[in-house]
N, C-alpha and C positions, 0 to 999 in steps of 0.2 A: 239212629237213622241216619242210613245214606244221604249224602245233601243234593243226589241226584232225586231219589223219592221224595224228598222234602221238597225237591221246586215240581215234580211232577203232582203230588197232592196241594201243594199251595195254585195249580195252574186249573187243577180241575179235570183236566182233559179223560179221564179213567170212564168219570162218573156220566160226563156229558154224552146227549143222543145222536150226538154224528161219530164221536166215538164206539157206540153201541151196533151202530150203522156198520162203520170197517171193519170191526169185530166180527158182525155177522158174514159180510161177504168174506172177510178172508178164511174163515172155517168153513162157507160153504164152496167155494170155489175153490177148484183144482186145476192145474193150467196157466197158462196165461190169459191174465186181464190187467187190463189199464185202468189205475182210479187215479182221478185228481184230484189233489188235497190243497184247500187253502188255510191259510194261517195267516194270523195280522202280521207277523216280523219273523227276521230270524231267532227271537227267543222262542216266539211260539215253534218256530221249523224244530229247532233242540229239542224242547220239549216232550214234541208228538215222535221224533226221531228215538229220544231215551224211552218213552213210554214201546214204541213197540221193536225195540229191543228186546225190552223187560220180556213182554208177554211172550215175543217169540223164543226168548232161551229156557222159557217153563217146557216148551214142547219139543227142548232138545235142535231150535233152528236158531238161524244167524239173521242176520239182516248184514245183507252187499250192497255196501253207498258204491253207485258212481261220480268220480270227481265231479262236482261242479261248486266250487269253492273261490273262482275267479271269473271273471267276464271272459277269459281265455278258454278258460275249460265250459263255461255253459253253450259259447260259441260252437262246439268240440264235441256235441252230447252225442250225435249218433256216431261219432268216429269213432269213442270211447265206447259206446255200445259194442261195435263192430270189433273191435279188439281183446276185452276185457273176457275170460272164460267164467259162466258163474261158478262158484267150489261150490262140493258135493258139503248138504247141509244148509243151504240156505232156503229161507223159508219166505223171502219177499227181497224187491229189491226200492233200493231207493233211489229219486234222484229229485234234489231239488236245491234251490237258493231264494229265501223270502229276502224281497229287499220293498222294505218302506216306499212308499211313491213320496215321501218326506225327505228321504237320504236327500245329499246332495249331488251325487252320482245314480241316481234315480232311471234319466231318459239313459246312459250309457247300458246300466244294467236293462233297459225295457229292449234297447238294440241287438244287446246279447243276447238276448232268450226270445227272442222276433227271428235272428239267427240262427239260432241250436234249434228251433221247432220246425223250422221252416225245411231243416234238412231232417231231423227226426222225420216230420212228415212222410219222407220217402223211402225211412227204412220202419215201417211197421209190419210188415209180413215176417222181415229179418228177424225184427225183435222178438216176435212172438217161437220162431223157433230157437233165437238163442236164449230166450228167457221162460223156462215152462213153469211160474212163479210171477205173484201177482206183481204188476211194476206201480209205484205210486211214485206218481210223480208231483211233487211240493212245491209251491210257490205264496206271495201274495195274492189275493182276489183280481189284482188287475193282470194277473194272468189266464184268467177266464177267459177274457173276450179276446185277447191277444194270443189266445191255443183259434179260437174259432176261427182267427183270420187269418193265423200262418200256419195253422195245421190244422184245415176242415178235416181230411181223411183220418188222420190222428183223435182228432175229438168226437167225429161220430162212431171213433171203436172205443170212447171210453164204456168203462161197464159202472161207475161209480161216478159221482162229485159229492166227499164229502166236507163241509166247509166247520175249521175248529176256532173257534174263538174264547178268550180268557172270562172266568167267571165275572161277571157286575155284579157287587154288594149294592143291596136297594135299601138305602140307610134307611135305619129305625129297624128290620123288619129283617136281615140279615139273610135273605131270598137269595138265590141264584136264579135269574130268567134263565130259559134253555133260549136256544139261540133262534132266529126267526126257520118256519118251516123251508122246503125246499120252494123254490118258484118255477113250475115247470116251463113257463116261457122264456126268464132269463135261460136256463142250461140248456136250451132248445138249439140246432143250428142258427146259423144266421141268414133268416129269410132271404135279405136282398143280397147277402154275398151269392147262395145259391146259386138263385135266380141270375144274376149277371154273372155266372160261372157255365149255367150252363147257358145263355144266350149264344154266349161267347165260346161256347165247345165247335171246331171246326167239324165241318162237313162230314171227313171219314170215321171222325167217333160218334157219331147215329150212330144209335143203334148197339153200340158197346158198353163195356160192363163202367165207365166214365157218368156216358148218361144215367144209366140205370141207380148210382150212387149218388150223384146229382140229383135224381127225384127223390129218391127215399129220404136225403135230406129234406128238400122244401117237402116232403108229405108230414116229418117227422116236426117241423120250424111250424106248419098251419095249423093243425091240431093241438099241438100247445098254445095256439092263437086261440083258438077256438073253432078254427077254419076245417069244420072237420069233413063238408062235403068238397072243398077243394081237395084240403090233406087224401081223401080218398080217391079221387080222380090221378092222381100221383102215388101214392101208394100201390094201386092195380097199374100204371104203367110200369114202375118200376118192376113189381113181380112177375109183367108181360116179360118186360127182356131178356133178366135174370131165367124167367123160365127157360128162354129160346138159347140163351148163354150157356146153363148150365147142359142140353140136350147137346151140345155141340161139344164142350169142353167141361165134363163135372166133377176132374177131379179139380180143377180152378174154383167153379163158380156155384156149385150145389148149396156150400154154405153161405153164401149169401144169396143165395135165393129162398133160400131156408128160412133165413133171415128175415127179408122181405116179406114172407107170408108172416109172418108172427107178428110183425107192426100194420101189415093190411089188418089182419082180424081184428088188431085190438082196434080200429077208425071201424072197421066195418060193428062190430058188438055195440060202439056207442052210437052210433048210426041206427041201431036197432035191426038190423038187417043181419040176423042170428043164420040163419038157414046159409047165406052166403060164405059168416065168419068161420063155421062150421067144416065148411069145406075145408078150406083154405087153413084152420088149425090141424085137420088131420093128415093133410099134405106134409105142414110142417113138419108132426111127428113119425110119418112116416118116414122120411128122408132121414133126420135125423138119428131112428130108429137104425137105419143102414149105415150112415158115418158113424155112430158110435159103437157100432157091431166092428167097424174095422180099427178106428183111432178113440179107444173110451176115455183115454184121458183128456185129448181135445173136446169130447163133444156130448160127454155123459149130462156135464153143465146145462149143455142146451137142451139136448130131451126131457132133461127136468124140466127146464123152465117152459119149453111147448109143452110136457104134459098137461104142465097146471092151467095154461093157455085152453087147452084144449077143454081141461075140466071146467074150468071156467063158462067158459062156450056152451057145453054138456048142460051145464045147471042151467042155464037162464034161458032154455028149451024145454027145461021141464023134466031133460032127463037122469034122474037126481044116482041111481044107480050106476052108470056107466061114468057120472063126471066124479061117485068115490073111488070108481077104481082106477081112474087117472089119477086122480090127486094120491091115490095111497101108492102109486107105483112113481112117481115123482118125489114123496116121503121116503121109498126106500132107495132112491136112487141117491138120493143128499145125504140119508145115515150111510150108505155105504162112502160116498165121497169124505164125511168129515169123520166116520171111522173105518178108514179101509180094512185094519187087522179085527174088527167085531164081528 
């Protein structure tokens, strides 16, 4: 057996639930997405990279790596993304450098990541255009709070957070416990940071996209903390602002408006306000149908997600036949994305 395969097998990554989540996400997502992966250290990063390269190789794809092996390269990741062209056959982009907090030069690495992420925060939209495949940003666990604070826009755009841990043998039992379940509050946007940013927003930016974005972030943070009534108010205001902006500049703001409607739908459903949730869910589906008709590669996954939200809301109202139709349509879209030639 090849030594790299031995190491992957001993690490147990391929059998872990976080890896299965990553695999499902890669299977079902077409186009750009941002996945944040945490690993304990550089060895864990290497194992995960080798494992992903092997899985992509089975489908005839490659893993494109953005240089990040030195502090200087980490600081300049935005420039690297701007300069490098994605080669044909690339199935995903890997951007990572995991440094343990116990490392002697950890403070310097943390500062490098802070600078690199701050620059990358302004490069989200160009990155989406340049890389029409998943981008996997990998680092040690301390990268998550740093990213929330240094790159809040980028953090809010993440599709998934995957936490990889090596197997831990339970003495005398030979069991390998699964990693802890995701913590919604831990993974949510930083509430205090978002509230402070909203309070400091210049008067001229009120009613604009930045205010709506911050309100959406606050809504998500409040929802994760169980403060659903407050979350609903911020979610409603975010959707209201995005509606106005989408009417003025649909090419720029329609996707944000639809995304805010989906978030608002979830909160309304949790509050038991199902009729209002249904109205918001239906509007999100209508918008994503329009967007997917024009740009299927970019918006079909969002349409499928919205259809699932709509199906759940219909089911909660007892409209099971309509819910089944919406869910089946979502399944057909997912199947087409996974098996485009099938």
